[in-house]
C-alpha positions as CSV (number, residue, x, y, z in Angstrom):
1,M,-28.9,-31.8,-30.7
2,N,-25.4,-30.6,-31.4
3,E,-23.6,-32.3,-34.4
4,L,-20.8,-33.4,-32.1
5,A,-23.2,-35.0,-29.6
6,N,-24.9,-36.9,-32.4
7,E,-21.6,-38.1,-33.8
8,Y,-20.3,-39.1,-30.3
9,P,-23.2,-39.7,-28.0
10,K,-20.9,-40.9,-25.2
11,I,-20.0,-37.2,-24.7
12,A,-23.1,-36.8,-22.6
13,R,-21.5,-39.4,-20.2
14,F,-18.2,-37.7,-19.9
15,D,-17.3,-36.8,-16.3
16,L,-17.9,-33.1,-15.6
17,L,-19.8,-32.6,-18.8
18,N,-22.6,-35.0,-17.5
19,E,-23.3,-32.5,-14.7
20,L,-24.6,-29.9,-17.3
21,H,-28.1,-29.3,-18.4
22,P,-28.5,-30.7,-22.0
23,D,-29.0,-27.1,-23.4
24,D,-25.8,-25.9,-21.7
25,L,-23.9,-29.0,-23.0
26,N,-25.1,-28.3,-26.5
27,Y,-23.9,-24.7,-26.3
28,L,-20.5,-25.7,-24.7
29,L,-20.0,-28.2,-27.6
30,T,-20.6,-25.4,-30.2
31,E,-17.7,-23.6,-28.6
32,S,-15.4,-26.7,-28.3
33,Q,-12.8,-27.9,-30.7
34,L,-12.7,-31.3,-32.3
35,H,-9.2,-32.5,-33.6
36,H,-8.5,-35.6,-35.7
37,L,-4.9,-36.5,-35.1
38,A,-2.3,-38.7,-36.6
39,P,-0.3,-41.5,-34.6
40,R,2.6,-40.2,-32.4
41,T,0.9,-36.7,-32.1
42,L,2.0,-35.1,-28.8
43,I,-0.7,-33.6,-26.7
44,T,0.4,-31.1,-24.1
45,R,-1.4,-30.2,-21.0
46,E,-3.4,-26.9,-21.3
47,E,-4.6,-25.3,-18.0
48,D,-7.4,-23.5,-19.8
49,S,-8.9,-26.6,-21.5
50,L,-10.5,-30.0,-20.7
51,A,-9.2,-32.7,-23.1
52,Y,-11.3,-35.8,-23.8
53,L,-10.3,-38.8,-26.0
54,L,-13.1,-39.5,-28.5
55,E,-11.4,-42.1,-30.6
56,G,-8.1,-44.0,-30.7
57,E,-5.5,-45.0,-28.1
58,V,-3.4,-42.6,-26.0
59,S,-0.4,-42.9,-23.5
60,L,-0.2,-40.4,-20.7
61,L,3.2,-39.2,-19.9
62,S,4.8,-37.7,-16.7
63,G,8.3,-36.4,-17.0
64,G,8.7,-38.3,-20.3
65,F,7.7,-41.6,-18.8
66,V,4.5,-43.6,-19.8
67,T,2.1,-43.7,-16.7
68,E,-1.0,-45.1,-18.3
69,T,-2.3,-46.2,-21.7
70,F,-6.0,-46.6,-22.7
71,T,-8.4,-46.5,-25.7
72,H,-11.6,-44.6,-26.2
73,L,-13.5,-47.8,-25.3
74,D,-12.1,-47.9,-21.8
75,A,-13.9,-46.4,-18.8
76,R,-10.8,-44.1,-18.3
77,A,-11.7,-42.2,-21.5
78,L,-14.8,-40.9,-19.8
79,T,-12.6,-38.6,-17.7
80,P,-10.4,-35.7,-18.9
81,L,-6.9,-36.7,-20.0
82,F,-5.4,-34.2,-17.5
83,N,-6.7,-32.9,-14.1
84,D,-5.3,-31.2,-11.1
85,S,-4.9,-34.4,-9.0
86,L,-2.8,-36.1,-11.7
87,D,0.9,-35.6,-12.6
88,E,0.7,-36.2,-16.2
89,D,2.1,-33.3,-18.2
90,S,1.5,-34.6,-21.7
91,A,0.1,-37.5,-23.8
92,V,0.9,-39.2,-27.0
93,L,-1.5,-40.9,-29.5
94,T,-0.4,-44.4,-30.3
95,S,-2.9,-44.7,-33.2
96,H,-5.1,-42.3,-35.3
97,G,-7.5,-40.5,-32.9
98,S,-9.9,-37.8,-32.2
99,L,-9.7,-35.3,-29.3
100,L,-12.3,-33.0,-27.9
101,L,-11.0,-29.7,-26.3
102,V,-13.5,-27.9,-24.0
103,E,-12.8,-24.4,-22.7
104,K,-12.5,-24.8,-19.0
105,N,-13.7,-21.4,-18.0
106,L,-16.8,-21.6,-20.1
107,F,-17.6,-25.1,-18.6
108,E,-17.2,-23.7,-15.0
109,G,-19.3,-20.8,-15.8
110,L,-22.1,-22.8,-17.2
111,Y,-21.8,-25.3,-14.2
112,S,-21.9,-22.6,-11.6
113,Q,-24.9,-20.9,-13.2
114,A,-26.8,-24.1,-13.4
115,Q,-26.1,-24.9,-9.8
116,A,-27.0,-21.4,-8.7
117,A,-30.2,-21.5,-10.6
118,L,-31.1,-24.8,-9.0
119,M,-30.5,-23.4,-5.5
120,E,-32.2,-20.2,-6.2
121,S,-35.3,-22.1,-7.4
122,T,-35.4,-24.2,-4.2
123,E,-38.1,-23.0,-1.8
124,L,-36.5,-22.3,1.5
125,D,-38.1,-21.4,4.8
126,L,-35.6,-18.9,6.0
127,N,-35.8,-16.0,8.2
128,E,-34.1,-12.6,7.3
129,S,-30.7,-13.4,8.9
130,E,-30.7,-16.9,7.4
131,S,-31.7,-15.5,4.0
132,N,-28.8,-13.0,4.0
133,L,-26.4,-15.8,4.9
134,F,-27.7,-18.0,2.2
135,N,-27.3,-15.3,-0.4
136,S,-23.8,-14.5,0.7
137,L,-22.8,-18.1,0.4
138,L,-24.5,-18.5,-3.0
139,K,-22.6,-15.4,-4.3
140,A,-19.3,-16.8,-2.9
141,F,-20.1,-20.2,-4.7
142,M,-20.9,-18.5,-8.0
143,H,-17.7,-16.5,-7.9
144,K,-15.6,-19.5,-6.8
145,K,-14.7,-17.9,-3.4
146,L,-15.5,-21.0,-1.5
147,A,-12.1,-22.6,-1.1
148,L,-12.3,-26.3,-1.9
149,P,-10.3,-28.5,0.4
150,A,-6.9,-29.9,-0.8
151,L,-5.8,-33.3,0.4
152,P,-2.1,-33.8,1.0
153,E,-0.1,-34.6,-2.1
154,A,0.9,-38.0,-0.9
155,A,-2.8,-39.2,-0.7
156,L,-3.6,-37.9,-4.2
157,K,-0.5,-39.5,-5.6
158,I,-1.2,-42.8,-4.0
159,R,-4.8,-42.9,-5.5
160,Q,-3.5,-41.9,-8.9
161,A,-0.6,-44.4,-8.8
162,I,-2.5,-47.5,-7.8
163,H,-4.7,-47.2,-11.0
164,N,-1.4,-47.6,-12.9
165,S,-0.6,-51.2,-13.5
166,Q,3.2,-50.4,-13.8
167,V,3.4,-49.0,-10.2
168,G,4.4,-51.6,-7.6
169,T,4.7,-51.7,-3.8
170,Q,8.0,-49.9,-3.7
171,E,6.7,-46.8,-5.5
172,I,3.7,-46.6,-3.1
173,I,6.0,-46.9,-0.1
174,Q,8.2,-44.1,-1.4
175,I,5.2,-41.9,-1.8
176,V,3.9,-42.6,1.7
177,Q,7.3,-41.8,3.2
178,T,7.1,-38.3,1.8
179,D,4.4,-37.6,4.5
180,P,5.6,-38.2,8.0
181,V,2.1,-37.8,9.4
182,L,0.5,-40.3,7.0
183,S,3.4,-42.7,7.5
184,A,3.0,-42.7,11.3
185,R,-0.8,-43.2,11.1
186,L,-0.4,-46.1,8.5
187,V,2.0,-47.8,10.8
188,R,-0.5,-47.3,13.8
189,V,-3.4,-48.7,11.7
190,A,-1.3,-51.8,10.6
191,N,-0.6,-52.6,14.3
192,S,-4.3,-52.3,15.4
193,P,-6.4,-55.3,16.1
194,L,-8.3,-54.7,12.9
195,Y,-5.2,-55.5,10.7
196,G,-2.5,-56.7,13.1
197,T,-0.9,-60.0,13.7
198,W,1.5,-61.2,16.4
199,R,4.4,-59.3,14.9
200,E,4.7,-55.6,15.6
201,I,5.0,-53.4,12.5
202,K,7.6,-50.6,12.8
203,T,8.2,-49.4,9.3
204,V,6.1,-48.0,6.4
205,R,7.4,-50.7,4.2
206,D,6.0,-53.5,6.4
207,A,2.7,-51.5,7.0
208,V,2.1,-51.2,3.2
209,R,2.9,-54.8,2.6
210,R,0.6,-55.9,5.5
211,L,-2.3,-53.7,4.4
212,G,-2.0,-54.3,0.6
213,L,-2.0,-51.6,-2.1
214,E,-5.8,-51.2,-2.4
215,T,-6.2,-50.9,1.4
216,T,-3.3,-48.5,1.6
217,K,-5.0,-46.3,-1.2
218,N,-8.3,-45.9,0.6
219,L,-6.8,-45.7,4.1
220,S,-4.4,-43.0,2.9
221,F,-7.4,-40.9,1.9
222,S,-9.3,-41.7,5.0
223,L,-6.3,-40.9,7.4
224,S,-5.7,-37.6,5.6
225,V,-9.3,-36.4,5.8
226,K,-9.1,-35.3,9.4
227,Q,-6.8,-32.4,8.8
228,L,-9.5,-30.9,6.5
229,F,-11.7,-30.4,9.6
230,S,-10.3,-27.3,11.1
231,A,-11.5,-23.7,11.8
232,R,-10.3,-20.5,13.6
233,T,-13.4,-19.3,15.5
234,S,-14.6,-21.3,18.5
235,L,-18.2,-21.6,17.3
236,V,-17.3,-22.9,13.9
237,R,-14.5,-25.0,15.2
238,K,-17.0,-26.7,17.5
239,M,-19.4,-27.3,14.6
240,V,-16.5,-28.7,12.4
241,Q,-15.5,-31.1,15.2
242,N,-18.9,-32.3,15.7
243,I,-19.3,-33.0,11.9
244,Y,-16.0,-34.9,12.0
245,N,-17.0,-37.0,15.0
246,E,-20.3,-37.9,13.4
247,S,-18.5,-38.8,10.1
248,T,-16.0,-41.1,11.9
249,S,-18.8,-42.9,13.8
250,I,-20.7,-43.5,10.7
251,A,-17.6,-44.4,8.7
252,A,-16.6,-46.9,11.5
253,I,-20.1,-48.6,11.3
254,A,-20.0,-48.6,7.6
255,Y,-16.6,-50.5,7.7
256,A,-18.0,-53.0,10.3
257,I,-21.2,-53.5,8.2
258,T,-19.2,-54.2,5.0
259,Q,-16.8,-56.6,6.7
260,S,-19.6,-58.6,8.3
261,Q,-22.6,-58.3,6.0
262,A,-21.3,-57.4,2.6
263,S,-18.1,-59.3,1.7
264,E,-18.4,-58.5,-2.0
265,L,-17.7,-54.8,-1.2
266,D,-14.4,-53.2,0.1
267,P,-14.5,-52.2,3.8
268,E,-12.0,-49.4,3.3
269,Q,-14.0,-47.8,0.5
270,A,-17.1,-48.0,2.8
271,L,-14.9,-46.3,5.4
272,L,-13.9,-43.6,3.1
273,S,-17.5,-43.1,1.8
274,G,-18.7,-42.6,5.4
275,L,-15.9,-40.0,6.1
276,I,-16.4,-37.8,3.1
277,Q,-20.2,-37.7,3.0
278,N,-20.4,-34.4,4.8
279,L,-17.3,-32.9,3.4
280,G,-19.3,-30.3,1.4
281,L,-20.0,-28.6,4.7
282,I,-16.4,-27.8,5.4
283,P,-15.8,-25.1,2.6
284,I,-19.1,-23.5,3.6
285,L,-18.2,-23.4,7.3
286,K,-14.6,-22.3,6.6
287,Y,-16.1,-19.4,4.5
288,I,-18.3,-18.4,7.5
289,D,-15.2,-18.8,9.7
290,E,-13.4,-16.2,7.7
291,H,-16.4,-13.9,7.7
292,P,-17.6,-14.3,11.4
293,S,-20.0,-11.3,11.2
294,M,-22.2,-13.4,8.9
295,M,-23.3,-15.7,11.7
296,Q,-23.9,-14.9,15.4
297,T,-25.5,-18.2,16.5
298,E,-25.2,-21.8,15.5
299,K,-28.9,-21.9,14.8
300,M,-28.5,-19.3,12.1
301,L,-27.0,-21.9,9.8
302,G,-30.1,-24.1,9.8
303,S,-31.1,-25.3,6.4
304,T,-28.9,-22.7,4.7
305,I,-25.8,-24.8,4.4
306,E,-27.7,-28.0,3.7
307,N,-29.0,-26.5,0.5
308,L,-25.4,-25.8,-0.6
309,Q,-23.8,-29.0,0.6
310,L,-24.6,-31.2,-2.5
311,P,-23.3,-28.8,-5.1
312,V,-20.2,-27.9,-3.2
313,T,-19.5,-31.6,-2.5
314,T,-19.9,-32.3,-6.2
315,L,-17.3,-29.6,-7.0
316,I,-14.9,-31.3,-4.4
317,F,-15.3,-34.7,-5.8
318,N,-14.9,-33.6,-9.4
319,E,-11.7,-31.8,-8.4
320,W,-10.4,-35.0,-6.8
321,N,-11.4,-37.1,-9.8
322,F,-13.6,-39.3,-7.6
323,D,-16.0,-41.8,-9.2
324,P,-19.7,-40.6,-9.6
325,E,-20.7,-43.3,-7.1
326,F,-19.5,-40.9,-4.3
327,I,-21.9,-38.3,-5.5
328,Q,-24.8,-40.8,-5.4
329,I,-24.0,-41.6,-1.8
330,V,-24.3,-37.9,-0.9
331,E,-27.5,-37.5,-2.8
332,N,-29.0,-40.5,-1.1
333,A,-27.6,-40.3,2.4
334,E,-30.9,-39.6,3.9
335,N,-33.0,-41.5,1.5
336,W,-34.2,-44.0,4.2
337,E,-36.6,-45.8,1.9
338,R,-34.1,-46.4,-0.9
339,D,-34.6,-49.8,-2.5
340,S,-31.9,-50.6,-5.2
341,G,-32.8,-54.3,-5.6
342,D,-31.0,-57.4,-4.2
343,Q,-27.4,-56.3,-4.9
344,V,-25.8,-54.3,-2.0
345,D,-23.9,-51.2,-3.0
346,Y,-22.0,-48.6,-0.9
347,C,-25.0,-46.2,-0.9
348,D,-26.9,-49.0,1.0
349,I,-24.0,-49.3,3.4
350,I,-23.9,-45.6,4.3
351,I,-27.7,-45.3,4.6
352,A,-27.7,-48.3,7.0
353,A,-24.7,-46.9,8.9
354,R,-26.4,-43.5,9.3
355,L,-29.6,-45.2,10.6
356,L,-27.8,-47.4,13.1
357,F,-25.8,-44.2,14.3
358,L,-29.0,-42.3,14.8
359,Q,-30.6,-45.3,16.6
360,E,-27.7,-45.4,19.1
361,R,-28.6,-41.7,19.9
362,D,-32.4,-42.3,20.1
363,A,-32.8,-40.0,17.0
364,L,-34.2,-42.3,14.5
365,P,-35.8,-40.4,11.6
366,V,-38.2,-43.3,10.8
367,E,-40.8,-45.0,12.9
368,R,-39.7,-48.7,12.4
369,L,-36.1,-49.5,11.4
370,S,-37.0,-53.2,10.6
371,S,-39.3,-52.2,7.6
372,L,-36.5,-50.3,5.7
373,P,-35.0,-52.2,2.5
374,V,-31.4,-51.5,3.4
375,I,-31.8,-52.9,6.9
376,Q,-33.6,-56.0,5.6
377,K,-31.0,-56.5,2.7
378,L,-28.1,-56.4,5.1
379,H,-29.8,-58.4,7.8
380,L,-28.8,-55.9,10.4
381,L,-31.6,-56.7,12.9
382,E,-31.5,-60.4,12.7
383,F,-29.8,-62.6,15.4
384,D,-26.7,-64.5,14.4
385,E,-26.0,-68.1,15.4
386,D,-24.8,-66.9,18.7
387,G,-27.9,-64.9,19.4
388,H,-26.3,-61.4,18.9
389,F,-27.5,-58.5,16.9
390,F,-25.0,-56.9,14.5
391,M,-24.3,-53.9,16.7
392,D,-23.7,-56.1,19.7
393,K,-21.0,-58.2,18.0
394,A,-19.5,-55.3,16.0
395,G,-19.1,-52.9,19.0
396,E,-15.5,-53.5,19.7
397,Q,-14.5,-53.3,16.0
398,I,-16.4,-50.0,15.6
399,E,-14.8,-48.5,18.7
400,E,-11.3,-49.4,17.5
401,M,-11.8,-47.9,14.1
402,N,-13.2,-44.8,15.5
403,K,-10.2,-44.4,17.9
404,L,-7.9,-44.8,14.8
405,L,-9.6,-42.2,12.8
406,R,-9.7,-39.7,15.7
407,T,-6.2,-40.2,17.0
408,T,-3.9,-37.4,15.7
């Protein structure tokens, strides 16, 4: 075990670094730098490094203003000080502290090699055409030629800002107003039967105030996802649209399940989880869209892209600084027998939503829905006091949310 890892065992839990094989992590740490720093030391953002706080307290700065302060004991210290989705350009230590600097290119190389080795070791039942396609995609993945989707700047800024206790409603309203499309969609959502009251909402200011900051954050992401689902060629465009329609249907069901059956969870986060569960397919399909000679028929994709979906999705979520919980949802999206105990989590919600979606289309992947732990835990096949099943009473709500997500 590397000396750094022995001295600071939490390194193995650092976001991004926890994706590496232990041997690769040990090697990475031998090439990394440990700095013991005095109070008031200024730390500047370096594009070729990942910086982690090992000890002490640090304040992040954007344009000279403090945006966030945390210590090495806080959960925020498990993520890099700076990343592409954050505006902070520097940081200052407010106590004695220790900083770990990891070479970004070396990390990305080790991560890509590990993912490629994992995919190559997977036994695939592919014909020659599918095999050629898989190998081309694998090579593109390893050489970072799969363009990861980039959400609009406003959605990223909102997600970042709401984690800052110093940011209030007015700042969020100003960010939303920089994106006319997002502004219009938030106003439309605020006036929907799902959130609306008797008074019509006409401004972004009123929409944000009605929805609340946390709801605005998740909805801003959800309403921005649609523009990522695009393509040039008709075949790929059709596939991308089908994926988006399936995602919105599952997301709307997940939203309704959470509101009705899991009040301890956030419906908007369940909605977002349902929308982005298939997002890893989009860079793959867009790559094929740019190289149409690689695919002649829809059937050619088959299991090829499915084997690349998880590692590509992981890259996207790391790029967006998403919680590891989202990766768990993608990993377990088809784990129909999953049983995580009595407490409901978002993974349960998405599995249940997928099952109900498939049931509506007579495509259930299991023999008996009633025997599955997530269905039992959420009481989705039980009659309510009015004698209705969940899907009967939630139909209008699901349809309304679906309409909101699919409206341009």
